[in-house]
N, CA, C and O atoms as a printed pandas DataFrame, in Angstrom:
     atom_number atom_name residue_name chain_id  residue_number  x_coord  y_coord  z_coord
0              1         N          MET        A               1   69.710  -22.335    8.076
1              2        CA          MET        A               1   68.372  -22.392    7.503
2              3         C          MET        A               1   67.615  -21.236    8.304
3              4         O          MET        A               1   67.800  -20.974    9.493
4              5         N          LYS        A               2   66.801  -20.643    7.509
5              6        CA          LYS        A               2   65.948  -19.556    8.105
6              7         C          LYS        A               2   64.406  -19.834    7.985
7              8         O          LYS        A               2   63.897  -20.395    7.015
8              9         N          CYS        A               3   63.726  -19.379    9.075
9             10        CA          CYS        A               3   62.277  -19.495    9.205
10            11         C          CYS        A               3   61.622  -18.716    8.051
11            12         O          CYS        A               3   61.931  -17.532    7.912
12            13         N          PRO        A               4   60.719  -19.304    7.194
13            14        CA          PRO        A               4   60.162  -18.421    6.119
14            15         C          PRO        A               4   59.163  -17.378    6.697
15            16         O          PRO        A               4   58.807  -16.441    5.983
16            17         N          HIS        A               5   58.703  -17.509    7.960
17            18        CA          HIS        A               5   57.804  -16.573    8.573
18            19         C          HIS        A               5   58.370  -15.420    9.309
19            20         O          HIS        A               5   57.980  -14.266    9.132
20            21         N          CYS        A               6   59.382  -15.796   10.211
21            22        CA          CYS        A               6   59.865  -14.695   11.085
22            23         C          CYS        A               6   61.411  -14.424   10.625
23            24         O          CYS        A               6   62.060  -13.515   11.142
24            25         N          ASN        A               7   61.898  -15.193    9.715
25            26        CA          ASN        A               7   63.297  -14.878    9.128
26            27         C          ASN        A               7   64.373  -15.142   10.176
27            28         O          ASN        A               7   65.498  -14.699    9.944
28            29         N          ASN        A               8   64.159  -15.792   11.266
29            30        CA          ASN        A               8   65.012  -16.029   12.310
30            31         C          ASN        A               8   65.969  -17.292   11.797
31            32         O          ASN        A               8   65.478  -18.140   11.053
32            33         N          GLU        A               9   67.214  -17.370   12.182
33            34        CA          GLU        A               9   67.855  -18.577   11.945
34            35         C          GLU        A               9   67.560  -19.759   12.776
35            36         O          GLU        A               9   67.476  -19.679   14.002
36            37         N          LEU        A              10   67.417  -20.764   12.173
37            38        CA          LEU        A              10   66.981  -22.102   12.847
38            39         C          LEU        A              10   68.217  -23.001   13.138
39            40         O          LEU        A              10   68.983  -23.288   12.218
40            41         N          ASP        A              11   68.415  -23.436   14.374
41            42        CA          ASP        A              11   69.620  -24.284   14.788
42            43         C          ASP        A              11   69.334  -25.781   14.412
43            44         O          ASP        A              11   70.256  -26.572   14.208
44            45         N          GLU        A              12   68.012  -26.129   14.330
45            46        CA          GLU        A              12   67.570  -27.565   14.116
46            47         C          GLU        A              12   66.643  -27.665   13.047
47            48         O          GLU        A              12   66.092  -26.651   12.617
48            49         N          LEU        A              13   66.394  -28.915   12.524
49            50        CA          LEU        A              13   65.509  -29.113   11.514
50            51         C          LEU        A              13   64.065  -28.822   11.994
51            52         O          LEU        A              13   63.682  -29.339   13.044
52            53         N          PRO        A              14   63.257  -28.028   11.282
53            54        CA          PRO        A              14   61.818  -27.806   11.832
54            55         C          PRO        A              14   60.994  -28.977   11.765
55            56         O          PRO        A              14   61.061  -29.693   10.765
56            57         N          PHE        A              15   60.183  -29.270   12.766
57            58        CA          PHE        A              15   59.313  -30.484   12.658
58            59         C          PHE        A              15   57.841  -30.041   12.718
59            60         O          PHE        A              15   56.940  -30.844   12.960
60            61         N          CYS        A              16   57.624  -28.692   12.482
61            62        CA          CYS        A              16   56.283  -28.032   12.511
62            63         C          CYS        A              16   55.939  -27.688   11.070
63            64         O          CYS        A              16   56.664  -26.874   10.498
64            65         N          TYR        A              17   55.012  -28.169   10.488
65            66        CA          TYR        A              17   54.703  -27.715    9.000
66            67         C          TYR        A              17   53.155  -27.410    8.964
67            68         O          TYR        A              17   52.371  -27.957    9.740
68            69         N          GLY        A              18   52.783  -26.514    8.023
69            70        CA          GLY        A              18   51.519  -26.083    7.957
70            71         C          GLY        A              18   51.253  -25.573    6.500
71            72         O          GLY        A              18   52.172  -25.297    5.729
72            73         N          MET        A              19   49.962  -25.472    6.191
73            74        CA          MET        A              19   49.513  -24.945    4.868
74            75         C          MET        A              19   49.196  -23.489    4.993
75            76         O          MET        A              19   48.980  -22.998    6.100
76            77         N          GLU        A              20   49.163  -22.791    3.907
77            78        CA          GLU        A              20   48.814  -21.439    3.872
78            79         C          GLU        A              20   47.356  -21.245    4.044
79            80         O          GLU        A              20   46.917  -20.270    4.655
80            81         N          ALA        A              21   46.572  -22.180    3.503
81            82        CA          ALA        A              21   45.145  -22.227    3.647
82            83         C          ALA        A              21   44.524  -23.534    3.623
83            84         O          ALA        A              21   45.187  -24.459    3.154
84            85         N          PRO        A              22   43.422  -23.744    4.029
85            86        CA          PRO        A              22   42.749  -25.193    4.018
86            87         C          PRO        A              22   42.572  -25.544    2.534
87            88         O          PRO        A              22   42.397  -24.681    1.674
88            89         N          HIS        A              23   42.629  -26.881    2.279
89            90        CA          HIS        A              23   42.476  -27.348    0.832
90            91         C          HIS        A              23   41.154  -26.824    0.216
91            92         O          HIS        A              23   41.041  -26.510   -0.969
92            93         N          TYR        A              24   40.129  -26.760    1.171
93            94        CA          TYR        A              24   38.810  -26.381    0.522
94            95         C          TYR        A              24   38.850  -25.022   -0.029
95            96         O          TYR        A              24   38.107  -24.697   -0.955
96            97         N          PHE        A              25   39.709  -24.200    0.517
97            98        CA          PHE        A              25   39.906  -22.792    0.041
98            99         C          PHE        A              25   40.242  -22.724   -1.473
99           100         O          PHE        A              25   39.824  -21.819   -2.194
100          101         N          TYR        A              26   41.011  -23.721   -1.896
101          102        CA          TYR        A              26   41.384  -23.660   -3.268
102          103         C          TYR        A              26   40.384  -24.314   -4.139
103          104         O          TYR        A              26   40.483  -24.125   -5.351
104          105         N          THR        A              27   39.411  -25.077   -3.666
105          106        CA          THR        A              27   38.421  -25.735   -4.448
106          107         C          THR        A              27   37.219  -24.975   -4.861
107          108         O          THR        A              27   36.528  -25.387   -5.793
108          109         N          VAL        A              28   36.898  -23.766   -4.147
109          110        CA          VAL        A              28   35.749  -23.078   -4.386
110          111         C          VAL        A              28   36.114  -21.971   -5.340
111          112         O          VAL        A              28   37.283  -21.603   -5.460
112          113         N          PRO        A              29   35.140  -21.451   -6.006
113          114        CA          PRO        A              29   35.249  -20.226   -6.858
114          115         C          PRO        A              29   35.926  -19.067   -6.041
115          116         O          PRO        A              29   35.757  -18.968   -4.826
116          117         N          GLU        A              30   36.635  -18.270   -6.703
117          118        CA          GLU        A              30   37.317  -17.075   -6.060
118          119         C          GLU        A              30   36.331  -16.145   -5.398
119          120         O          GLU        A              30   36.639  -15.535   -4.374
120          121         N          GLU        A              31   35.062  -16.022   -6.012
121          122        CA          GLU        A              31   34.074  -14.943   -5.486
122          123         C          GLU        A              31   33.518  -15.543   -4.163
123          124         O          GLU        A              31   32.991  -14.748   -3.384
124          125         N          LYS        A              32   33.571  -16.734   -3.857
125          126        CA          LYS        A              32   33.243  -17.219   -2.550
126          127         C          LYS        A              32   34.146  -17.259   -1.404
127          128         O          LYS        A              32   33.766  -17.519   -0.262
128          129         N          ARG        A              33   35.468  -16.971   -1.765
129          130        CA          ARG        A              33   36.537  -16.847   -0.786
130          131         C          ARG        A              33   36.311  -15.442   -0.138
131          132         O          ARG        A              33   36.570  -14.403   -0.744
132          133         N          THR        A              34   35.837  -15.474    1.068
133          134        CA          THR        A              34   35.576  -14.246    1.780
134          135         C          THR        A              34   36.842  -13.574    2.426
135          136         O          THR        A              34   37.143  -12.396    2.238
136          137         N          GLU        A              35   37.565  -14.474    3.227
137          138        CA          GLU        A              35   38.581  -13.850    3.859
138          139         C          GLU        A              35   39.671  -14.739    4.243
139          140         O          GLU        A              35   39.373  -15.826    4.738
140          141         N          LEU        A              36   40.871  -14.429    4.083
141          142        CA          LEU        A              36   42.121  -15.339    4.373
142          143         C          LEU        A              36   43.225  -14.422    4.945
143          144         O          LEU        A              36   43.865  -13.628    4.256
144          145         N          ILE        A              37   43.391  -14.617    6.328
145          146        CA          ILE        A              37   44.491  -13.966    6.986
146          147         C          ILE        A              37   45.283  -15.085    7.577
147          148         O          ILE        A              37   44.991  -16.262    7.366
148          149         N          ARG        A              38   46.350  -14.684    8.365
149          150        CA          ARG        A              38   47.389  -15.625    8.681
150          151         C          ARG        A              38   46.835  -16.884    9.395
151          152         O          ARG        A              38   47.270  -17.960    8.985
152          153         N          ASP        A              39   46.017  -16.898   10.315
153          154        CA          ASP        A              39   45.480  -17.945   11.134
154          155         C          ASP        A              39   43.993  -18.161   10.946
155          156         O          ASP        A              39   43.443  -19.003   11.656
156          157         N          PHE        A              40   43.325  -17.511   10.096
157          158        CA          PHE        A              40   41.819  -17.499   10.075
158          159         C          PHE        A              40   41.406  -17.435    8.678
159          160         O          PHE        A              40   41.989  -16.676    7.904
160          161         N          CYS        A              41   40.425  -18.192    8.294
161          162        CA          CYS        A              41   39.922  -18.265    6.867
162          163         C          CYS        A              41   38.389  -18.476    6.958
163          164         O          CYS        A              41   37.866  -19.254    7.756
164          165         N          VAL        A              42   37.693  -17.679    6.027
165          166        CA          VAL        A              42   36.272  -17.826    5.959
166          167         C          VAL        A              42   35.920  -17.953    4.531
167          168         O          VAL        A              42   36.432  -17.212    3.693
168          169         N          ILE        A              43   35.029  -18.904    4.215
169          170        CA          ILE        A              43   34.617  -19.173    2.938
170          171         C          ILE        A              43   33.098  -19.074    2.803
171          172         O          ILE        A              43   32.368  -19.830    3.444
172          173         N          ASP        A              44   32.625  -18.156    1.981
173          174        CA          ASP        A              44   31.289  -18.090    1.626
174          175         C          ASP        A              44   30.331  -17.750    2.878
175          176         O          ASP        A              44   29.135  -18.038    2.924
176          177         N          GLU        A              45   31.044  -17.101    3.863
177          178        CA          GLU        A              45   30.282  -16.860    5.058
178          179         C          GLU        A              45   29.635  -17.981    5.848
179          180         O          GLU        A              45   28.798  -17.775    6.727
180          181         N          GLN        A              46   30.109  -19.285    5.452
181          182        CA          GLN        A              46   29.460  -20.515    5.927
182          183         C          GLN        A              46   30.436  -21.451    6.635
183          184         O          GLN        A              46   30.111  -22.185    7.568
184          185         N          HIS        A              47   31.726  -21.360    6.084
185          186        CA          HIS        A              47   32.815  -22.207    6.534
186          187         C          HIS        A              47   33.845  -21.507    7.126
187          188         O          HIS        A              47   34.358  -20.594    6.478
188          189         N          PHE        A              48   34.300  -21.797    8.389
189          190        CA          PHE        A              48   35.114  -20.989    9.180
190          191         C          PHE        A              48   36.362  -21.933    9.584
191          192         O          PHE        A              48   36.146  -23.019   10.121
192          193         N          PHE        A              49   37.531  -21.537    9.341
193          194        CA          PHE        A              49   38.841  -22.326    9.635
194          195         C          PHE        A              49   39.622  -21.540   10.569
195          196         O          PHE        A              49   39.654  -20.320   10.412
196          197         N          ILE        A              50   40.296  -22.119   11.581
197          198        CA          ILE        A              50   41.270  -21.500   12.382
198          199         C          ILE        A              50   42.511  -22.420   12.432
199          200         O          ILE        A              50   42.412  -23.609   12.734
200          201         N          ARG        A              51   43.684  -21.822   12.123
201          202        CA          ARG        A              51   44.835  -22.664   12.209
202          203         C          ARG        A              51   45.240  -22.840   13.658
203          204         O          ARG        A              51   45.197  -21.863   14.405
204          205         N          GLY        A              52   45.621  -23.995   14.091
205          206        CA          GLY        A              52   46.035  -24.296   15.450
206          207         C          GLY        A              52   47.303  -25.048   15.366
207          208         O          GLY        A              52   47.768  -25.504   14.321
208          209         N          HIS        A              53   47.879  -25.154   16.651
209          210        CA          HIS        A              53   49.138  -25.825   16.799
210          211         C          HIS        A              53   49.046  -26.727   18.136
211          212         O          HIS        A              53   48.721  -26.287   19.239
212          213         N          ILE        A              54   49.355  -27.934   17.876
213          214        CA          ILE        A              54   49.188  -28.882   18.909
214          215         C          ILE        A              54   50.603  -29.334   19.324
215          216         O          ILE        A              54   51.321  -29.764   18.421
216          217         N          GLU        A              55   51.051  -29.293   20.473
217          218        CA          GLU        A              55   52.272  -29.771   20.981
218          219         C          GLU        A              55   52.228  -31.073   21.592
219          220         O          GLU        A              55   53.252  -31.568   22.062
C-alpha cells in the first residue's frame, strides 16, 4: 500500500485519516472560498481553519 500524499510504501495499515477541506468549505458558494492550501483554509475572510494532528 502506498501513501497518497508522499507516495512512500506503507508497511502497516494507516490509522491517521483526514479530509481535504473542512465540511463548511463545500457548503458556501465558490466565490466566498478565499484560500485552500494543504493545511490552511480561509472562507470569506472570516473563517480560518488549520489542519492539525494529535498523537
